[in-house]
VEXVEXKOL-300054 format. One record per residue (C-alpha): z, y, x. Coordinates in Angstrom, 2 decimals, m for minus. Layout:
BEGIN
pt w->Z, v->Y, u->X
...
END
This chain:
BEGIN
pt w->m2.74, v->m44.86, u->16.29
pt w->m4.66, v->m48.50, u->17.28
pt w->m5.50, v->m48.83, u->21.06
pt w->m2.29, v->m46.65, u->21.96
pt w->0.46, v->m47.52, u->24.48
pt w->3.94, v->m46.85, u->23.56
pt w->5.42, v->m45.16, u->26.54
pt w->8.87, v->m44.87, u->24.81
pt w->10.87, v->m42.60, u->22.82
pt w->11.62, v->m38.39, u->22.98
pt w->13.95, v->m37.35, u->20.79
pt w->13.62, v->m40.61, u->18.85
pt w->10.31, v->m40.15, u->18.24
pt w->7.52, v->m42.68, u->19.70
pt w->5.54, v->m41.19, u->22.07
pt w->2.08, v->m42.64, u->22.59
pt w->m1.06, v->m42.75, u->24.94
pt w->m4.18, v->m43.06, u->23.77
pt w->m6.24, v->m45.62, u->26.14
pt w->m8.99, v->m43.38, u->26.29
pt w->m6.52, v->m40.73, u->28.15
pt w->m6.55, v->m43.34, u->30.83
pt w->m10.29, v->m42.74, u->31.60
pt w->m10.27, v->m39.35, u->31.20
pt w->m7.89, v->m39.36, u->34.25
pt w->m9.88, v->m41.44, u->35.92
pt w->m13.16, v->m39.43, u->34.68
pt w->m11.03, v->m36.05, u->36.46
pt w->m10.11, v->m38.02, u->39.67
pt w->m14.16, v->m39.12, u->40.52
pt w->m15.58, v->m36.17, u->39.23
pt w->m13.34, v->m34.22, u->41.72
pt w->m14.65, v->m36.68, u->44.46
pt w->m18.15, v->m36.53, u->43.29
pt w->m18.16, v->m32.27, u->44.32
pt w->m16.82, v->m32.64, u->47.70
pt w->m12.87, v->m32.61, u->46.88
pt w->m10.16, v->m34.67, u->49.41
pt w->m8.45, v->m37.36, u->47.97
pt w->m5.49, v->m35.28, u->47.80
pt w->m7.40, v->m32.38, u->45.99
pt w->m8.63, v->m35.16, u->43.62
pt w->m4.75, v->m36.23, u->42.89
pt w->m4.09, v->m32.44, u->42.70
pt w->m6.48, v->m32.39, u->39.68
pt w->m5.19, v->m35.50, u->37.87
pt w->m1.30, v->m34.09, u->38.33
pt w->m2.69, v->m31.25, u->36.45
pt w->m4.06, v->m32.97, u->33.96
pt w->m0.87, v->m34.67, u->33.32
pt w->1.18, v->m31.49, u->33.59
pt w->m1.27, v->m30.12, u->31.09
pt w->m0.75, v->m33.09, u->28.30
pt w->3.19, v->m32.53, u->28.84
pt w->2.94, v->m29.35, u->27.81
pt w->0.70, v->m31.05, u->24.81
pt w->3.82, v->m33.04, u->24.47
pt w->6.38, v->m30.01, u->23.92
pt w->3.80, v->m28.36, u->21.54
pt w->4.06, v->m31.33, u->18.86
pt w->7.70, v->m31.77, u->19.90
pt w->7.74, v->m27.88, u->18.33
pt w->6.28, v->m29.10, u->15.19
pt w->8.16, v->m32.50, u->15.10
pt w->12.08, v->m31.15, u->15.87
pt w->11.23, v->m27.81, u->13.20
pt w->10.07, v->m30.55, u->10.16
pt w->13.20, v->m32.26, u->11.13
pt w->15.24, v->m29.57, u->10.54
pt w->13.63, v->m29.55, u->6.86
pt w->14.20, v->m33.55, u->6.30
pt w->10.85, v->m34.22, u->7.58
pt w->10.62, v->m37.24, u->10.21
pt w->7.57, v->m37.60, u->12.52
pt w->6.36, v->m41.04, u->12.92
pt w->4.65, v->m40.77, u->16.39
pt w->2.91, v->m38.27, u->18.75
pt w->m0.07, v->m39.53, u->20.26
pt w->m1.99, v->m37.99, u->23.13
pt w->m5.73, v->m37.92, u->22.89
pt w->m8.31, v->m36.58, u->25.10
pt w->m8.62, v->m33.76, u->22.77
pt w->m5.03, v->m32.98, u->22.95
pt w->m1.78, v->m34.22, u->20.88
pt w->m1.29, v->m35.39, u->17.33
pt w->2.34, v->m35.66, u->15.57
pt w->2.00, v->m37.38, u->12.49
pt w->4.85, v->m36.16, u->10.25
pt w->5.71, v->m37.85, u->6.99
pt w->4.16, v->m35.14, u->5.10
pt w->4.17, v->m31.33, u->5.36
pt w->6.64, v->m29.30, u->3.43
pt w->5.92, v->m28.34, u->0.11
pt w->7.49, v->m25.33, u->0.60
pt w->5.10, v->m22.30, u->1.96
pt w->7.91, v->m20.50, u->3.84
pt w->8.64, v->m24.46, u->5.33
pt w->5.50, v->m25.12, u->6.25
pt w->4.95, v->m21.58, u->7.81
pt w->7.34, v->m22.45, u->10.24
pt w->6.43, v->m25.83, u->11.04
pt w->3.13, v->m24.57, u->11.72
pt w->4.04, v->m21.54, u->13.97
pt w->6.40, v->m23.88, u->16.03
pt w->3.91, v->m25.25, u->18.39
pt w->2.10, v->m22.50, u->19.43
pt w->5.84, v->m20.54, u->19.90
pt w->6.73, v->m23.12, u->22.26
pt w->3.33, v->m22.48, u->24.39
pt w->3.92, v->m18.60, u->24.20
pt w->7.50, v->m19.03, u->25.50
pt w->6.53, v->m21.22, u->28.31
pt w->3.76, v->m19.20, u->29.23
pt w->6.34, v->m16.18, u->29.22
pt w->9.00, v->m18.28, u->31.50
pt w->6.06, v->m18.76, u->33.86
pt w->4.88, v->m15.06, u->34.15
pt w->8.56, v->m14.35, u->34.78
pt w->8.74, v->m16.73, u->37.55
pt w->5.66, v->m15.99, u->38.88
pt w->6.35, v->m12.09, u->38.78
pt w->9.97, v->m13.16, u->40.44
pt w->8.46, v->m14.41, u->43.91
pt w->6.09, v->m11.78, u->43.70
pt w->2.77, v->m13.48, u->42.80
pt w->1.28, v->m10.50, u->41.17
pt w->2.53, v->m7.97, u->43.97
pt w->m0.93, v->m9.09, u->45.92
pt w->m4.29, v->m8.39, u->44.91
pt w->m5.59, v->m11.22, u->42.09
pt w->m8.84, v->m12.99, u->42.76
pt w->m10.58, v->m15.63, u->41.09
pt w->m10.11, v->m18.20, u->43.62
pt w->m6.23, v->m17.63, u->43.92
pt w->m5.86, v->m18.12, u->40.19
pt w->m8.12, v->m21.06, u->40.58
pt w->m6.15, v->m22.68, u->43.41
pt w->m2.33, v->m22.13, u->41.84
pt w->m1.04, v->m24.66, u->39.67
pt w->1.34, v->m22.40, u->37.81
pt w->m1.00, v->m19.81, u->37.52
pt w->m3.12, v->m22.46, u->35.85
pt w->m0.83, v->m23.56, u->33.25
pt w->0.19, v->m20.18, u->32.23
pt w->m3.80, v->m19.56, u->31.42
pt w->m3.22, v->m23.20, u->29.70
pt w->m0.52, v->m22.36, u->27.65
pt w->m1.81, v->m18.90, u->26.53
pt w->m4.89, v->m20.99, u->25.76
pt w->m3.51, v->m23.09, u->23.61
pt w->m1.52, v->m20.18, u->21.74
pt w->m4.39, v->m18.55, u->20.94
pt w->m6.53, v->m21.32, u->20.07
pt w->m3.94, v->m23.17, u->17.61
pt w->m4.30, v->m19.65, u->15.84
pt w->m7.37, v->m20.16, u->14.95
pt w->m7.08, v->m19.54, u->11.00
pt w->m8.89, v->m23.07, u->10.31
pt w->m7.76, v->m26.51, u->9.74
pt w->m6.75, v->m28.98, u->11.91
pt w->m5.73, v->m25.95, u->13.99
pt w->m2.32, v->m24.56, u->13.11
pt w->m3.43, v->m21.21, u->12.10
pt w->m5.24, v->m23.47, u->9.09
pt w->m2.09, v->m24.29, u->8.22
pt w->m0.23, v->m20.59, u->8.69
pt w->m3.17, v->m19.38, u->6.48
pt w->m2.49, v->m21.71, u->3.84
pt w->1.10, v->m21.19, u->4.08
pt w->0.58, v->m17.56, u->3.62
pt w->m1.94, v->m17.84, u->0.91
pt w->m0.04, v->m20.03, u->m0.66
pt w->3.14, v->m17.76, u->m1.22
pt w->0.51, v->m15.62, u->m3.08
pt w->m1.26, v->m18.86, u->m5.37
pt w->m1.23, v->m22.35, u->m5.79
pt w->m1.45, v->m24.46, u->m2.63
pt w->m4.94, v->m26.11, u->m3.94
pt w->m6.31, v->m22.81, u->m4.38
pt w->m4.80, v->m21.79, u->m1.01
pt w->m5.90, v->m25.06, u->1.05
pt w->m9.29, v->m24.47, u->m0.44
pt w->m9.72, v->m20.86, u->0.31
pt w->m8.19, v->m21.70, u->4.12
pt w->m10.76, v->m24.72, u->4.23
pt w->m13.52, v->m22.29, u->3.36
pt w->m12.74, v->m19.78, u->5.82
pt w->m12.56, v->m22.61, u->8.80
pt w->m15.91, v->m23.57, u->7.86
pt w->m16.82, v->m20.47, u->8.29
pt w->m15.03, v->m20.04, u->11.87
pt w->m16.85, v->m23.49, u->12.62
pt w->m20.35, v->m22.07, u->12.00
pt w->m19.56, v->m18.94, u->14.34
pt w->m18.23, v->m21.28, u->17.13
pt w->m21.04, v->m23.83, u->16.89
pt w->m23.85, v->m20.60, u->16.62
pt w->m21.94, v->m19.43, u->20.02
pt w->m22.09, v->m22.80, u->21.11
pt w->m25.79, v->m23.26, u->21.43
pt w->m26.19, v->m19.92, u->23.41
pt w->m23.10, v->m19.92, u->25.47
pt w->m21.13, v->m23.40, u->25.96
pt w->m21.93, v->m27.41, u->24.17
pt w->m18.30, v->m27.80, u->24.17
pt w->m18.20, v->m25.14, u->21.38
pt w->m20.44, v->m26.71, u->19.42
pt w->m18.42, v->m30.01, u->19.85
pt w->m15.26, v->m27.87, u->18.81
pt w->m17.02, v->m26.43, u->15.60
pt w->m17.92, v->m29.87, u->14.78
pt w->m13.85, v->m30.87, u->14.98
pt w->m13.30, v->m27.66, u->12.94
pt w->m15.69, v->m28.78, u->10.25
pt w->m14.42, v->m31.84, u->9.46
pt w->m10.65, v->m31.12, u->9.40
pt w->m10.77, v->m28.44, u->7.09
pt w->m13.13, v->m30.76, u->5.00
pt w->m10.46, v->m33.23, u->5.45
pt w->m7.99, v->m31.49, u->4.40
pt w->m9.22, v->m29.97, u->1.72
pt w->m10.04, v->m33.29, u->0.36
pt w->m6.45, v->m34.64, u->1.14
pt w->m4.80, v->m31.63, u->m1.42
pt w->m7.24, v->m32.42, u->m4.06
pt w->m6.23, v->m35.54, u->m3.74
pt w->m2.63, v->m34.77, u->m4.29
pt w->m3.39, v->m32.75, u->m7.26
pt w->m5.71, v->m35.25, u->m8.99
pt w->m2.26, v->m37.49, u->m9.03
pt w->0.17, v->m34.92, u->m9.44
pt w->3.23, v->m36.08, u->m12.10
pt w->1.94, v->m39.75, u->m11.49
pt w->4.08, v->m42.65, u->m10.04
pt w->3.27, v->m45.68, u->m8.05
pt w->3.89, v->m48.08, u->m11.11
pt w->0.68, v->m46.02, u->m12.82
pt w->m1.68, v->m46.89, u->m10.14
pt w->m0.66, v->m50.42, u->m8.96
pt w->m2.12, v->m53.69, u->m9.70
pt w->0.49, v->m55.81, u->m11.53
pt w->m1.86, v->m58.95, u->m11.94
pt w->m2.63, v->m60.97, u->m8.49
pt w->m2.10, v->m63.93, u->m6.99
pt w->0.39, v->m64.96, u->m4.66
pt w->1.24, v->m68.10, u->m2.17
pt w->4.58, v->m69.89, u->m1.16
pt w->5.44, v->m69.48, u->2.42
pt w->5.13, v->m73.30, u->3.51
pt w->1.66, v->m73.29, u->1.58
pt w->m1.20, v->m74.62, u->4.05
pt w->m3.72, v->m71.94, u->5.23
pt w->m6.47, v->m73.63, u->4.10
pt w->m5.94, v->m73.94, u->0.12
pt w->m4.51, v->m69.91, u->0.76
pt w->m8.51, v->m69.34, u->2.37
pt w->m9.84, v->m71.40, u->m1.11
pt w->m7.19, v->m68.97, u->m3.71
pt w->m8.77, v->m65.77, u->m1.86
pt w->m12.72, v->m67.19, u->m1.62
pt w->m12.04, v->m68.44, u->m5.44
pt w->m10.06, v->m65.04, u->m6.82
pt w->m11.94, v->m62.68, u->m4.81
pt w->m8.31, v->m61.75, u->m3.75
pt w->m8.41, v->m60.47, u->m0.19
pt w->m4.76, v->m59.27, u->0.38
pt w->m2.31, v->m62.34, u->m0.71
pt w->1.50, v->m61.67, u->m1.00
pt w->3.48, v->m64.70, u->0.91
pt w->6.68, v->m65.54, u->m0.85
pt w->9.95, v->m67.28, u->m0.26
pt w->12.44, v->m68.30, u->m2.93
pt w->11.50, v->m65.01, u->m4.77
pt w->11.49, v->m62.79, u->m2.10
pt w->8.19, v->m61.43, u->m0.16
pt w->7.93, v->m62.58, u->3.29
pt w->5.32, v->m60.18, u->4.14
pt w->1.28, v->m60.03, u->3.16
pt w->m1.54, v->m62.14, u->4.48
pt w->m5.15, v->m59.58, u->4.71
pt w->m8.70, v->m61.48, u->5.34
pt w->m8.37, v->m60.61, u->8.86
pt w->m4.95, v->m61.98, u->9.43
pt w->m6.13, v->m65.19, u->7.29
pt w->m9.30, v->m66.00, u->9.51
pt w->m7.41, v->m65.37, u->12.87
pt w->m4.62, v->m67.58, u->11.23
pt w->m7.15, v->m70.17, u->10.42
pt w->m9.08, v->m69.97, u->14.01
pt w->m5.48, v->m70.16, u->16.05
pt w->m3.57, v->m72.68, u->13.93
pt w->m5.99, v->m74.46, u->11.52
pt w->m5.56, v->m75.59, u->8.27
pt w->m2.63, v->m77.29, u->8.07
pt w->m0.60, v->m74.07, u->9.65
pt w->1.95, v->m72.68, u->6.75
pt w->0.98, v->m69.59, u->5.27
pt w->4.21, v->m67.64, u->7.04
pt w->2.87, v->m68.43, u->10.17
pt w->m0.14, v->m66.10, u->9.90
pt w->1.21, v->m63.17, u->8.42
pt w->0.10, v->m59.36, u->10.26
pt w->1.95, v->m56.61, u->10.43
pt w->4.83, v->m56.20, u->7.44
pt w->3.68, v->m53.27, u->5.49
pt w->6.02, v->m50.31, u->4.11
pt w->7.32, v->m51.42, u->0.62
pt w->7.62, v->m48.41, u->m2.17
pt w->9.55, v->m48.44, u->m5.38
pt w->7.87, v->m48.09, u->m8.37
pt w->9.28, v->m44.62, u->m9.43
pt w->8.00, v->m43.11, u->m5.80
pt w->5.72, v->m40.04, u->m6.45
pt w->2.47, v->m41.76, u->m6.04
pt w->1.13, v->m38.54, u->m4.01
pt w->3.84, v->m39.39, u->m1.75
pt w->2.23, v->m43.17, u->m1.14
pt w->m1.07, v->m41.67, u->m0.35
pt w->0.40, v->m40.84, u->3.08
pt w->1.36, v->m44.34, u->3.73
pt w->m2.27, v->m45.70, u->3.84
pt w->m2.77, v->m44.21, u->6.91
pt w->m0.83, v->m47.33, u->8.20
pt w->m1.74, v->m50.07, u->5.85
pt w->m4.47, v->m50.16, u->2.80
pt w->m2.43, v->m52.38, u->0.82
pt w->1.45, v->m51.76, u->0.13
pt w->3.58, v->m54.01, u->m2.11
pt w->6.00, v->m52.55, u->m4.97
pt w->9.17, v->m53.80, u->m4.95
pt w->11.90, v->m53.20, u->m7.85
pt w->15.10, v->m54.65, u->m8.01
pt w->14.15, v->m56.49, u->m4.92
pt w->11.33, v->m58.28, u->m6.82
pt w->7.57, v->m58.32, u->m5.77
pt w->6.11, v->m56.29, u->m8.92
pt w->2.54, v->m54.70, u->m7.55
pt w->0.47, v->m53.83, u->m5.27
pt w->m1.03, v->m50.59, u->m4.66
pt w->m4.61, v->m49.95, u->m2.73
pt w->m7.02, v->m47.18, u->m2.52
pt w->m9.14, v->m48.74, u->m4.79
pt w->m6.08, v->m48.98, u->m7.45
pt w->m5.37, v->m45.51, u->m6.77
pt w->m9.41, v->m43.96, u->m7.25
pt w->m9.51, v->m46.03, u->m10.28
pt w->m6.22, v->m44.50, u->m11.75
pt w->m7.75, v->m40.95, u->m10.75
pt w->m10.81, v->m41.59, u->m12.40
pt w->m9.13, v->m42.77, u->m15.50
pt w->m6.83, v->m40.10, u->m15.70
pt w->m10.11, v->m37.50, u->m15.34
pt w->m11.82, v->m39.41, u->m18.26
pt w->m8.74, v->m39.34, u->m20.32
pt w->m8.83, v->m35.38, u->m19.74
pt w->m12.40, v->m35.33, u->m21.04
pt w->m12.05, v->m37.05, u->m23.69
pt w->m8.75, v->m35.01, u->m24.96
pt w->m9.12, v->m33.52, u->m27.81
pt w->m8.94, v->m29.81, u->m28.02
pt w->m5.25, v->m28.62, u->m29.24
pt w->m4.40, v->m26.64, u->m32.51
pt w->m6.38, v->m22.91, u->m31.98
pt w->m8.52, v->m24.08, u->m29.18
pt w->m11.95, v->m22.74, u->m29.06
pt w->m15.00, v->m24.67, u->m27.53
pt w->m18.30, v->m23.47, u->m27.03
pt w->m20.74, v->m25.89, u->m27.82
pt w->m24.24, v->m25.38, u->m25.48
END
C-alpha cells in the first residue's frame, strides 16, 4: 500500500505500517496529556496501543499462515488506524478452505484471550473484588478484553469482517459462490443499517462502522460478480494486442510526442526484443522534469509490473490490478499484449452482448412481450 513504512518481514511476509498509524499514536499521547495524565501514563497508553496492534498482527498472521497451508501466499500485512489488512493473493475457491482461512484470525484472538485469562487466574487476579477502575488500570485485563472484542466483532456476519466470509463459505457448501456472496452481502448491508441506526442514538463510531461494513459488503459483491462475469476467459481474451513501444535508448521527448499523438498513456520500453518495463504517463512527466528531453526512455521506467501469461485465467488477473493498472502479457519471453481494467471491461461488455444476441438453442422457447 502507498504511504506505508516497511517494518521488515515476519514469517516471510512483509509487515508494513501506514503513516497514519503514527498520527494515531501521537493523538493518543496528546489526548491522555490533555485529560491531566502524567507523561508516564500517556506513555502507557501509547504502549497499550502498540500491544493492541501486535495482537492485530497475530490475528492477520492467523489468516496468512492458514492460507499458506493451502498454497496461497500473502503479499503483505499492513497496519492501519482501524486495524490490519492481510493481502492474500486470492481467497481459496474451496468453501471449506475459505472457512478455515476466515476463522483462523478470530481463533487466534480466542486463544490469546484464553491464555491471558489463565495467566490472570494463576496470579490470583480474580480472587479479589473487581471494579471497573481496576479493570481499566490493568493492562493485561485490557488486552484480554480487547481480544474478546476482536473475536466477537470479527464474527459479525458481514463483509469485510471475517464473519462475512465464514457465512459465505457455509452458504457456498449448498449453492454457487455468486449466490452465496449476494446473500452474505445483503445480510451484511442489513447489519450495517442496524448498527448505523444504533449509532445515531448511542455512539457516532457505530455510524462509521456501519459505513465501513456497507462499503465492504458492496465491494465484495462487486468483486465476485466480476469474477463470475469473466469465468472461462483467459488473459489473452482481454489483452490489447495492438500498441506502441519504444526502444530503451529513445529520448524521452520523442516518447512524449508518441504518447500525445497516439493517446497511449502506458508505453512499454524494449531492449533487443525484451521488455525492460513500462513508462506510465506520470513516470514520463516526472522523468522529463528531472532528466530532460534527451534522457533515455529506460531512465523514466517506474516500478516494474508483474507480467502475466496469456493462458492465465482472467479472473486471477483481476487481483493483480490492485498493484498496477496496466500489466504486460508475455509469451515465450516476448511481449504480446497489455491488459488493463478498461480492456477487461470491454471484453465483459462484448461477452454480455454476445449472450444477448445468441439465438435460442433448438427446442428453447422465448416469450415475446
